PDB file of N, CA, C and O in Angstrom:
ATOM      1  N   MET A   1      12.213  -9.568  26.526  1.00  0.00           N
ATOM      2  CA  MET A   1      12.070  -8.714  27.488  1.00  0.00           C
ATOM      3  C   MET A   1      12.682  -9.524  28.764  1.00  0.00           C
ATOM      4  O   MET A   1      13.464  -8.916  29.496  1.00  0.00           O
ATOM      5  N   ARG A   2      12.328 -10.961  29.067  1.00  0.00           N
ATOM      6  CA  ARG A   2      12.671 -11.430  30.214  1.00  0.00           C
ATOM      7  C   ARG A   2      14.335 -11.301  30.160  1.00  0.00           C
ATOM      8  O   ARG A   2      14.971 -10.895  31.133  1.00  0.00           O
ATOM      9  N   LYS A   3      14.928 -11.676  28.970  1.00  0.00           N
ATOM     10  CA  LYS A   3      16.530 -11.526  28.839  1.00  0.00           C
ATOM     11  C   LYS A   3      16.897 -10.140  29.378  1.00  0.00           C
ATOM     12  O   LYS A   3      17.755 -10.043  30.255  1.00  0.00           O
ATOM     13  N   LEU A   4      16.344  -9.185  28.937  1.00  0.00           N
ATOM     14  CA  LEU A   4      16.498  -7.970  29.055  1.00  0.00           C
ATOM     15  C   LEU A   4      16.617  -7.696  30.766  1.00  0.00           C
ATOM     16  O   LEU A   4      17.472  -7.037  31.358  1.00  0.00           O
ATOM     17  N   ILE A   5      15.492  -8.415  31.301  1.00  0.00           N
ATOM     18  CA  ILE A   5      15.402  -7.910  32.714  1.00  0.00           C
ATOM     19  C   ILE A   5      16.609  -8.718  33.542  1.00  0.00           C
ATOM     20  O   ILE A   5      17.185  -8.206  34.502  1.00  0.00           O
ATOM     21  N   ASN A   6      16.854  -9.808  33.125  1.00  0.00           N
ATOM     22  CA  ASN A   6      17.805 -10.563  33.700  1.00  0.00           C
ATOM     23  C   ASN A   6      19.191 -10.105  33.718  1.00  0.00           C
ATOM     24  O   ASN A   6      20.007 -10.315  34.615  1.00  0.00           O
ATOM     25  N   ASN A   7      19.418  -9.291  32.353  1.00  0.00           N
ATOM     26  CA  ASN A   7      20.831  -8.714  32.609  1.00  0.00           C
ATOM     27  C   ASN A   7      20.901  -7.070  33.226  1.00  0.00           C
ATOM     28  O   ASN A   7      21.825  -6.263  33.137  1.00  0.00           O
ATOM     29  N   LEU A   8      19.880  -6.962  33.719  1.00  0.00           N
ATOM     30  CA  LEU A   8      19.860  -5.571  34.688  1.00  0.00           C
ATOM     31  C   LEU A   8      19.620  -5.889  35.775  1.00  0.00           C
ATOM     32  O   LEU A   8      19.674  -4.962  36.583  1.00  0.00           O
ATOM     33  N   GLU A   9      19.428  -6.610  36.066  1.00  0.00           N
ATOM     34  CA  GLU A   9      18.708  -7.021  37.390  1.00  0.00           C
ATOM     35  C   GLU A   9      19.865  -6.029  38.594  1.00  0.00           C
ATOM     36  O   GLU A   9      21.074  -5.874  38.422  1.00  0.00           O
ATOM     37  N   GLY A  10      19.279  -5.644  39.425  1.00  0.00           N
ATOM     38  CA  GLY A  10      20.129  -4.807  40.439  1.00  0.00           C
ATOM     39  C   GLY A  10      20.433  -3.507  40.149  1.00  0.00           C
ATOM     40  O   GLY A  10      20.770  -2.780  41.083  1.00  0.00           O
ATOM     41  N   ASN A  11      20.376  -3.039  38.962  1.00  0.00           N
ATOM     42  CA  ASN A  11      20.582  -1.490  38.488  1.00  0.00           C
ATOM     43  C   ASN A  11      19.242  -0.788  38.350  1.00  0.00           C
ATOM     44  O   ASN A  11      18.435  -0.993  37.443  1.00  0.00           O
ATOM     45  N   PRO A  12      19.090   0.146  39.452  1.00  0.00           N
ATOM     46  CA  PRO A  12      17.715   1.096  39.712  1.00  0.00           C
ATOM     47  C   PRO A  12      17.240   1.832  38.505  1.00  0.00           C
ATOM     48  O   PRO A  12      16.042   1.945  38.244  1.00  0.00           O
ATOM     49  N   ILE A  13      18.264   2.366  37.723  1.00  0.00           N
ATOM     50  CA  ILE A  13      18.018   2.994  36.621  1.00  0.00           C
ATOM     51  C   ILE A  13      17.609   2.402  35.322  1.00  0.00           C
ATOM     52  O   ILE A  13      16.967   3.096  34.534  1.00  0.00           O
ATOM     53  N   LYS A  14      17.966   1.030  35.000  1.00  0.00           N
ATOM     54  CA  LYS A  14      17.633   0.139  34.275  1.00  0.00           C
ATOM     55  C   LYS A  14      16.584  -0.224  34.528  1.00  0.00           C
ATOM     56  O   LYS A  14      15.717  -0.144  33.658  1.00  0.00           O
ATOM     57  N   LYS A  15      16.265  -0.782  35.871  1.00  0.00           N
ATOM     58  CA  LYS A  15      14.574  -1.095  36.444  1.00  0.00           C
ATOM     59  C   LYS A  15      13.655  -0.361  36.323  1.00  0.00           C
ATOM     60  O   LYS A  15      12.526  -0.753  36.617  1.00  0.00           O
ATOM     61  N   LYS A  16      13.884   0.931  35.846  1.00  0.00           N
ATOM     62  CA  LYS A  16      12.978   2.072  35.977  1.00  0.00           C
ATOM     63  C   LYS A  16      12.515   2.073  34.298  1.00  0.00           C
ATOM     64  O   LYS A  16      11.365   2.090  33.860  1.00  0.00           O
ATOM     65  N   GLU A  17      13.667   2.051  33.606  1.00  0.00           N
ATOM     66  CA  GLU A  17      13.440   1.955  32.091  1.00  0.00           C
ATOM     67  C   GLU A  17      12.412   0.975  31.720  1.00  0.00           C
ATOM     68  O   GLU A  17      11.374   1.255  31.121  1.00  0.00           O
ATOM     69  N   ILE A  18      12.782  -0.242  32.133  1.00  0.00           N
ATOM     70  CA  ILE A  18      11.976  -1.529  32.005  1.00  0.00           C
ATOM     71  C   ILE A  18      10.351  -1.210  32.611  1.00  0.00           C
ATOM     72  O   ILE A  18       9.344  -1.616  32.030  1.00  0.00           O
ATOM     73  N   GLU A  19      10.332  -0.452  33.813  1.00  0.00           N
ATOM     74  CA  GLU A  19       8.762  -0.176  34.320  1.00  0.00           C
ATOM     75  C   GLU A  19       8.208   0.755  32.951  1.00  0.00           C
ATOM     76  O   GLU A  19       7.064   0.697  32.500  1.00  0.00           O
ATOM     77  N   ILE A  20       9.344   1.634  32.411  1.00  0.00           N
ATOM     78  CA  ILE A  20       8.418   2.667  31.351  1.00  0.00           C
ATOM     79  C   ILE A  20       8.097   1.535  30.272  1.00  0.00           C
ATOM     80  O   ILE A  20       6.932   1.188  30.075  1.00  0.00           O
ATOM     81  N   LEU A  21       9.216   0.946  29.550  1.00  0.00           N
ATOM     82  CA  LEU A  21       8.494   0.212  28.732  1.00  0.00           C
ATOM     83  C   LEU A  21       7.502  -1.068  28.930  1.00  0.00           C
ATOM     84  O   LEU A  21       6.683  -1.453  28.096  1.00  0.00           O
ATOM     85  N   THR A  22       7.653  -1.421  29.710  1.00  0.00           N
ATOM     86  CA  THR A  22       6.170  -2.216  30.325  1.00  0.00           C
ATOM     87  C   THR A  22       4.907  -1.293  29.924  1.00  0.00           C
ATOM     88  O   THR A  22       3.990  -1.554  29.145  1.00  0.00           O
ATOM     89  N   ARG A  23       5.173   0.018  30.796  1.00  0.00           N
ATOM     90  CA  ARG A  23       4.045   0.665  30.503  1.00  0.00           C
ATOM     91  C   ARG A  23       3.398   1.136  29.137  1.00  0.00           C
ATOM     92  O   ARG A  23       2.260   1.144  28.666  1.00  0.00           O
ATOM     93  N   ILE A  24       4.441   1.458  28.795  1.00  0.00           N
ATOM     94  CA  ILE A  24       4.406   1.706  26.985  1.00  0.00           C
ATOM     95  C   ILE A  24       3.570   0.421  26.287  1.00  0.00           C
ATOM     96  O   ILE A  24       2.417   0.507  25.864  1.00  0.00           O
ATOM     97  N   LYS A  25       4.211  -0.504  26.268  1.00  0.00           N
ATOM     98  CA  LYS A  25       3.797  -1.783  25.767  1.00  0.00           C
ATOM     99  C   LYS A  25       2.043  -2.002  26.112  1.00  0.00           C
ATOM    100  O   LYS A  25       1.207  -2.315  25.265  1.00  0.00           O
ATOM    101  N   LYS A  26       1.776  -1.746  27.574  1.00  0.00           N
ATOM    102  CA  LYS A  26       0.493  -1.905  28.186  1.00  0.00           C
ATOM    103  C   LYS A  26      -0.490  -0.958  27.376  1.00  0.00           C
ATOM    104  O   LYS A  26      -1.398  -1.397  26.670  1.00  0.00           O
ATOM    105  N   LEU A  27      -0.261   0.142  27.521  1.00  0.00           N
ATOM    106  CA  LEU A  27      -0.529   1.349  27.006  1.00  0.00           C
ATOM    107  C   LEU A  27      -1.251   1.123  25.529  1.00  0.00           C
ATOM    108  O   LEU A  27      -2.447   1.041  25.249  1.00  0.00           O
ATOM    109  N   ARG A  28       0.062   1.048  24.599  1.00  0.00           N
ATOM    110  CA  ARG A  28      -0.147   0.354  23.275  1.00  0.00           C
ATOM    111  C   ARG A  28      -1.573  -0.841  23.103  1.00  0.00           C
ATOM    112  O   ARG A  28      -2.598  -0.783  22.423  1.00  0.00           O
ATOM    113  N   SER A  29      -1.132  -1.703  23.902  1.00  0.00           N
ATOM    114  CA  SER A  29      -1.872  -3.090  23.904  1.00  0.00           C
ATOM    115  C   SER A  29      -3.532  -2.360  24.071  1.00  0.00           C
ATOM    116  O   SER A  29      -4.469  -2.734  23.366  1.00  0.00           O
ATOM    117  N   GLU A  30      -3.638  -1.419  24.989  1.00  0.00           N
ATOM    118  CA  GLU A  30      -4.931  -1.027  25.487  1.00  0.00           C
ATOM    119  C   GLU A  30      -5.737  -0.331  24.540  1.00  0.00           C
ATOM    120  O   GLU A  30      -6.946  -0.543  24.442  1.00  0.00           O
ATOM    121  N   LYS A  31      -4.974   0.685  23.674  1.00  0.00           N
ATOM    122  CA  LYS A  31      -5.174   1.392  22.425  1.00  0.00           C
ATOM    123  C   LYS A  31      -5.438   0.525  21.112  1.00  0.00           C
ATOM    124  O   LYS A  31      -5.955   1.107  20.159  1.00  0.00           O
ATOM    125  N   GLY A  32      -5.133  -0.768  21.003  1.00  0.00           N
ATOM    126  CA  GLY A  32      -5.515  -1.544  20.228  1.00  0.00           C
ATOM    127  C   GLY A  32      -4.607  -1.377  19.093  1.00  0.00           C
ATOM    128  O   GLY A  32      -4.916  -1.860  18.004  1.00  0.00           O
ATOM    129  N   LEU A  33      -3.063  -0.468  19.321  1.00  0.00           N
ATOM    130  CA  LEU A  33      -2.404  -0.412  18.315  1.00  0.00           C
ATOM    131  C   LEU A  33      -1.378  -1.740  18.113  1.00  0.00           C
ATOM    132  O   LEU A  33      -1.129  -2.520  19.033  1.00  0.00           O
ATOM    133  N   SER A  34      -0.952  -1.834  17.057  1.00  0.00           N
ATOM    134  CA  SER A  34       0.237  -2.848  16.391  1.00  0.00           C
ATOM    135  C   SER A  34       1.412  -1.770  16.687  1.00  0.00           C
ATOM    136  O   SER A  34       1.290  -0.546  16.745  1.00  0.00           O
ATOM    137  N   GLN A  35       2.330  -2.382  16.823  1.00  0.00           N
ATOM    138  CA  GLN A  35       3.934  -1.645  16.820  1.00  0.00           C
ATOM    139  C   GLN A  35       4.002  -1.227  15.425  1.00  0.00           C
ATOM    140  O   GLN A  35       4.808  -0.313  15.252  1.00  0.00           O
ATOM    141  N   TYR A  36       3.436  -1.597  14.453  1.00  0.00           N
ATOM    142  CA  TYR A  36       3.696  -1.208  13.184  1.00  0.00           C
ATOM    143  C   TYR A  36       2.930  -0.098  13.308  1.00  0.00           C
ATOM    144  O   TYR A  36       3.525   0.909  12.925  1.00  0.00           O
ATOM    145  N   HIS A  37       1.720   0.111  13.740  1.00  0.00           N
ATOM    146  CA  HIS A  37       0.902   1.651  13.783  1.00  0.00           C
ATOM    147  C   HIS A  37       1.221   2.662  14.710  1.00  0.00           C
ATOM    148  O   HIS A  37       0.959   3.846  14.499  1.00  0.00           O
ATOM    149  N   LEU A  38       1.736   2.277  15.655  1.00  0.00           N
ATOM    150  CA  LEU A  38       2.357   2.985  16.647  1.00  0.00           C
ATOM    151  C   LEU A  38       3.741   3.451  16.223  1.00  0.00           C
ATOM    152  O   LEU A  38       3.901   4.671  16.270  1.00  0.00           O
ATOM    153  N   GLY A  39       4.492   2.915  15.929  1.00  0.00           N
ATOM    154  CA  GLY A  39       6.018   2.983  15.350  1.00  0.00           C
ATOM    155  C   GLY A  39       5.367   4.209  14.308  1.00  0.00           C
ATOM    156  O   GLY A  39       5.720   5.368  14.531  1.00  0.00           O
ATOM    157  N   LYS A  40       4.433   3.937  13.194  1.00  0.00           N
ATOM    158  CA  LYS A  40       4.245   4.826  12.051  1.00  0.00           C
ATOM    159  C   LYS A  40       3.850   6.192  12.307  1.00  0.00           C
ATOM    160  O   LYS A  40       4.178   7.169  11.634  1.00  0.00           O
ATOM    161  N   ARG A  41       3.023   6.177  13.474  1.00  0.00           N
ATOM    162  CA  ARG A  41       2.510   7.474  14.468  1.00  0.00           C
ATOM    163  C   ARG A  41       3.314   8.192  14.794  1.00  0.00           C
ATOM    164  O   ARG A  41       3.079   9.400  14.768  1.00  0.00           O
ATOM    165  N   ILE A  42       4.648   7.661  15.250  1.00  0.00           N
ATOM    166  CA  ILE A  42       5.564   8.302  15.851  1.00  0.00           C
ATOM    167  C   ILE A  42       6.779   8.616  15.031  1.00  0.00           C
ATOM    168  O   ILE A  42       7.699   9.280  15.509  1.00  0.00           O
ATOM    169  N   GLY A  43       6.806   8.063  13.574  1.00  0.00           N
ATOM    170  CA  GLY A  43       7.668   8.399  12.616  1.00  0.00           C
ATOM    171  C   GLY A  43       9.291   7.577  12.556  1.00  0.00           C
ATOM    172  O   GLY A  43      10.412   7.999  12.270  1.00  0.00           O
ATOM    173  N   ILE A  44       8.690   6.014  13.040  1.00  0.00           N
ATOM    174  CA  ILE A  44       9.910   5.266  13.083  1.00  0.00           C
ATOM    175  C   ILE A  44       9.087   3.910  12.402  1.00  0.00           C
ATOM    176  O   ILE A  44       7.860   3.817  12.376  1.00  0.00           O
ATOM    177  N   SER A  45       9.968   2.965  11.904  1.00  0.00           N
ATOM    178  CA  SER A  45       9.560   1.733  11.218  1.00  0.00           C
ATOM    179  C   SER A  45       9.183   0.607  12.464  1.00  0.00           C
ATOM    180  O   SER A  45       9.610   0.669  13.616  1.00  0.00           O
ATOM    181  N   GLN A  46       8.423  -0.255  12.001  1.00  0.00           N
ATOM    182  CA  GLN A  46       7.708  -1.358  13.051  1.00  0.00           C
ATOM    183  C   GLN A  46       9.117  -2.227  13.452  1.00  0.00           C
ATOM    184  O   GLN A  46       8.941  -2.916  14.456  1.00  0.00           O
ATOM    185  N   ASN A  47      10.163  -2.305  13.000  1.00  0.00           N
ATOM    186  CA  ASN A  47      11.701  -2.852  13.384  1.00  0.00           C
ATOM    187  C   ASN A  47      12.091  -2.054  14.354  1.00  0.00           C
ATOM    188  O   ASN A  47      12.473  -2.696  15.333  1.00  0.00           O
ATOM    189  N   ALA A  48      12.157  -0.703  14.500  1.00  0.00           N
ATOM    190  CA  ALA A  48      12.554   0.196  15.162  1.00  0.00           C
ATOM    191  C   ALA A  48      11.870   0.469  16.294  1.00  0.00           C
ATOM    192  O   ALA A  48      12.544   0.932  17.215  1.00  0.00           O
ATOM    193  N   TYR A  49      10.567   0.287  16.501  1.00  0.00           N
ATOM    194  CA  TYR A  49       9.718   0.288  17.408  1.00  0.00           C
ATOM    195  C   TYR A  49       9.704  -1.158  18.280  1.00  0.00           C
ATOM    196  O   TYR A  49       9.495  -1.206  19.492  1.00  0.00           O
ATOM    197  N   TYR A  50       9.919  -2.109  17.579  1.00  0.00           N
ATOM    198  CA  TYR A  50      10.310  -3.448  18.286  1.00  0.00           C
ATOM    199  C   TYR A  50      11.357  -3.646  19.128  1.00  0.00           C
ATOM    200  O   TYR A  50      11.270  -4.429  20.074  1.00  0.00           O
ATOM    201  N   LYS A  51      12.610  -2.847  18.821  1.00  0.00           N
ATOM    202  CA  LYS A  51      13.773  -2.562  19.464  1.00  0.00           C
ATOM    203  C   LYS A  51      13.324  -1.614  20.424  1.00  0.00           C
ATOM    204  O   LYS A  51      13.620  -2.034  21.543  1.00  0.00           O
ATOM    205  N   VAL A  52      12.775  -0.589  20.472  1.00  0.00           N
ATOM    206  CA  VAL A  52      12.541   0.001  21.377  1.00  0.00           C
ATOM    207  C   VAL A  52      11.709  -0.592  22.800  1.00  0.00           C
ATOM    208  O   VAL A  52      12.077  -0.519  23.972  1.00  0.00           O
ATOM    209  N   GLU A  53      10.706  -1.078  22.341  1.00  0.00           N
ATOM    210  CA  GLU A  53       9.762  -1.898  23.272  1.00  0.00           C
ATOM    211  C   GLU A  53      10.583  -3.123  23.866  1.00  0.00           C
ATOM    212  O   GLU A  53      10.123  -3.706  24.847  1.00  0.00           O
ATOM    213  N   ASN A  54      11.502  -3.434  23.434  1.00  0.00           N
ATOM    214  CA  ASN A  54      12.405  -4.584  23.647  1.00  0.00           C
ATOM    215  C   ASN A  54      13.766  -4.383  24.720  1.00  0.00           C
ATOM    216  O   ASN A  54      14.485  -5.183  25.319  1.00  0.00           O
ATOM    217  N   GLY A  55      13.708  -2.722  24.616  1.00  0.00           N
ATOM    218  CA  GLY A  55      14.900  -2.369  25.508  1.00  0.00           C
ATOM    219  C   GLY A  55      16.283  -2.365  24.728  1.00  0.00           C
ATOM    220  O   GLY A  55      17.371  -2.349  25.305  1.00  0.00           O
ATOM    221  N   LEU A  56      16.120  -2.380  23.359  1.00  0.00           N
ATOM    222  CA  LEU A  56      17.162  -2.332  22.260  1.00  0.00           C
ATOM    223  C   LEU A  56      17.791  -1.247  22.097  1.00  0.00           C
ATOM    224  O   LEU A  56      19.005  -1.143  21.925  1.00  0.00           O
ATOM    225  N   THR A  57      16.742  -0.099  22.158  1.00  0.00           N
ATOM    226  CA  THR A  57      16.822   1.335  21.796  1.00  0.00           C
ATOM    227  C   THR A  57      16.268   2.420  22.602  1.00  0.00           C
ATOM    228  O   THR A  57      15.217   2.194  23.201  1.00  0.00           O
ATOM    229  N   ARG A  58      16.639   3.188  22.671  1.00  0.00           N
ATOM    230  CA  ARG A  58      16.037   4.014  23.774  1.00  0.00           C
ATOM    231  C   ARG A  58      15.066   5.230  22.811  1.00  0.00           C
ATOM    232  O   ARG A  58      15.394   5.590  21.681  1.00  0.00           O
ATOM    233  N   LEU A  59      14.040   5.647  23.432  1.00  0.00           N
ATOM    234  CA  LEU A  59      13.139   6.646  22.848  1.00  0.00           C
ATOM    235  C   LEU A  59      14.039   8.363  23.510  1.00  0.00           C
ATOM    236  O   LEU A  59      14.470   8.609  24.636  1.00  0.00           O
ATOM    237  N   ASP A  60      14.030   9.151  22.369  1.00  0.00           N
ATOM    238  CA  ASP A  60      14.260  10.485  22.919  1.00  0.00           C
ATOM    239  C   ASP A  60      12.955  11.069  23.576  1.00  0.00           C
ATOM    240  O   ASP A  60      11.913  10.419  23.665  1.00  0.00           O
ATOM    241  N   LEU A  61      13.127  12.467  24.065  1.00  0.00           N
ATOM    242  CA  LEU A  61      12.027  12.866  24.808  1.00  0.00           C
ATOM    243  C   LEU A  61      11.030  13.318  23.734  1.00  0.00           C
ATOM    244  O   LEU A  61       9.853  13.374  24.089  1.00  0.00           O
ATOM    245  N   GLN A  62      11.293  13.604  22.643  1.00  0.00           N
ATOM    246  CA  GLN A  62      10.522  13.822  21.436  1.00  0.00           C
ATOM    247  C   GLN A  62       9.317  12.705  21.209  1.00  0.00           C
ATOM    248  O   GLN A  62       8.108  12.892  21.072  1.00  0.00           O
ATOM    249  N   ARG A  63      10.017  11.583  21.217  1.00  0.00           N
ATOM    250  CA  ARG A  63       9.131  10.284  20.783  1.00  0.00           C
ATOM    251  C   ARG A  63       8.365  10.180  22.159  1.00  0.00           C
ATOM    252  O   ARG A  63       7.154   9.966  22.196  1.00  0.00           O
ATOM    253  N   LEU A  64       9.104  10.335  23.231  1.00  0.00           N
ATOM    254  CA  LEU A  64       7.905  10.146  24.365  1.00  0.00           C
ATOM    255  C   LEU A  64       6.985  11.056  24.574  1.00  0.00           C
ATOM    256  O   LEU A  64       5.899  10.746  25.066  1.00  0.00           O
ATOM    257  N   ILE A  65       7.340  12.504  24.174  1.00  0.00           N
ATOM    258  CA  ILE A  65       6.020  13.401  24.116  1.00  0.00           C
ATOM    259  C   ILE A  65       4.859  13.158  23.432  1.00  0.00           C
ATOM    260  O   ILE A  65       3.701  13.464  23.718  1.00  0.00           O
ATOM    261  N   GLN A  66       5.519  12.300  22.063  1.00  0.00           N
ATOM    262  CA  GLN A  66       4.536  12.155  20.913  1.00  0.00           C
ATOM    263  C   GLN A  66       3.619  11.007  21.761  1.00  0.00           C
ATOM    264  O   GLN A  66       2.408  11.206  21.850  1.00  0.00           O
ATOM    265  N   LEU A  67       4.161   9.921  22.320  1.00  0.00           N
ATOM    266  CA  LEU A  67       3.695   8.788  22.926  1.00  0.00           C
ATOM    267  C   LEU A  67       2.416   9.387  24.177  1.00  0.00           C
ATOM    268  O   LEU A  67       1.313   8.866  24.347  1.00  0.00           O
ATOM    269  N   SER A  68       2.815  10.260  24.716  1.00  0.00           N
ATOM    270  CA  SER A  68       1.964  10.762  25.476  1.00  0.00           C
ATOM    271  C   SER A  68       0.984  11.552  25.059  1.00  0.00           C
ATOM    272  O   SER A  68       0.199  11.923  25.931  1.00  0.00           O
ATOM    273  N   PHE A  69       0.772  11.985  23.756  1.00  0.00           N
ATOM    274  CA  PHE A  69      -0.464  12.762  23.176  1.00  0.00           C
ATOM    275  C   PHE A  69      -1.221  11.522  22.675  1.00  0.00           C
ATOM    276  O   PHE A  69      -2.449  11.501  22.595  1.00  0.00           O
ATOM    277  N   ILE A  70      -0.378  10.423  22.320  1.00  0.00           N
ATOM    278  CA  ILE A  70      -1.087   9.230  21.441  1.00  0.00           C
ATOM    279  C   ILE A  70      -1.812   8.522  22.539  1.00  0.00           C
ATOM    280  O   ILE A  70      -2.958   8.161  22.273  1.00  0.00           O
ATOM    281  N   PHE A  71      -1.409   8.299  23.553  1.00  0.00           N
ATOM    282  CA  PHE A  71      -1.986   7.260  24.650  1.00  0.00           C
ATOM    283  C   PHE A  71      -3.186   8.508  25.455  1.00  0.00           C
ATOM    284  O   PHE A  71      -4.255   8.153  25.953  1.00  0.00           O
ATOM    285  N   GLU A  72      -2.738   9.831  25.422  1.00  0.00           N
ATOM    286  CA  GLU A  72      -3.910  10.629  26.095  1.00  0.00           C
ATOM    287  C   GLU A  72      -3.503  10.742  27.750  1.00  0.00           C
ATOM    288  O   GLU A  72      -4.316  10.685  28.673  1.00  0.00           O
ATOM    289  N   ILE A  73      -2.110  10.909  27.872  1.00  0.00           N
ATOM    290  CA  ILE A  73      -1.661  10.758  29.477  1.00  0.00           C
ATOM    291  C   ILE A  73      -0.784  11.867  29.200  1.00  0.00           C
ATOM    292  O   ILE A  73      -0.391  12.349  28.138  1.00  0.00           O
ATOM    293  N   GLU A  74      -0.511  12.243  30.753  1.00  0.00           N
ATOM    294  CA  GLU A  74       0.382  13.301  30.540  1.00  0.00           C
ATOM    295  C   GLU A  74       2.217  12.541  30.865  1.00  0.00           C
ATOM    296  O   GLU A  74       2.648  11.502  31.366  1.00  0.00           O
ATOM    297  N   LEU A  75       2.789  13.722  30.269  1.00  0.00           N
ATOM    298  CA  LEU A  75       4.093  12.903  30.172  1.00  0.00           C
ATOM    299  C   LEU A  75       4.534  12.066  31.420  1.00  0.00           C
ATOM    300  O   LEU A  75       4.884  10.885  31.397  1.00  0.00           O
ATOM    301  N   SER A  76       4.451  12.950  32.602  1.00  0.00           N
ATOM    302  CA  SER A  76       4.872  12.569  33.463  1.00  0.00           C
ATOM    303  C   SER A  76       4.357  11.124  34.371  1.00  0.00           C
ATOM    304  O   SER A  76       4.967  10.451  35.202  1.00  0.00           O
ATOM    305  N   LYS A  77       3.236  11.021  33.914  1.00  0.00           N
ATOM    306  CA  LYS A  77       2.572   9.520  33.951  1.00  0.00           C
ATOM    307  C   LYS A  77       2.904   8.696  33.108  1.00  0.00           C
ATOM    308  O   LYS A  77       2.483   7.556  33.307  1.00  0.00           O
ATOM    309  N   LEU A  78       3.532   8.866  32.201  1.00  0.00           N
ATOM    310  CA  LEU A  78       4.157   7.774  31.047  1.00  0.00           C
ATOM    311  C   LEU A  78       5.722   7.251  31.531  1.00  0.00           C
ATOM    312  O   LEU A  78       6.256   6.187  31.218  1.00  0.00           O
ATOM    313  N   VAL A  79       6.300   8.375  32.423  1.00  0.00           N
ATOM    314  CA  VAL A  79       7.677   8.091  32.773  1.00  0.00           C
ATOM    315  C   VAL A  79       7.892   7.946  34.075  1.00  0.00           C
ATOM    316  O   VAL A  79       8.986   7.582  34.506  1.00  0.00           O
ATOM    317  N   CYS A  80       6.966   8.191  34.766  1.00  0.00           N
ATOM    318  CA  CYS A  80       7.097   8.074  36.472  1.00  0.00           C
ATOM    319  C   CYS A  80       6.387   6.885  37.129  1.00  0.00           C
ATOM    320  O   CYS A  80       6.436   6.735  38.350  1.00  0.00           O
TER     321      CYS A  80
END
């Protein structure tokens, strides 16, 4: 994650993406879910979920909606 942050420094859109990924990782941890289990719940592999959480792959809107249901928060609170 640190390498990603260093590469994106100064780009406000990318900074927002990092904030969202950090929030998702924190919520996953708070719910006690592993990357494997959360990936399985949204229909992707653990490896694919790892790539999402580390900024190598982006989540589409459908997956973000699924995450908001899993975390029991509004979508806007997940991404804003």
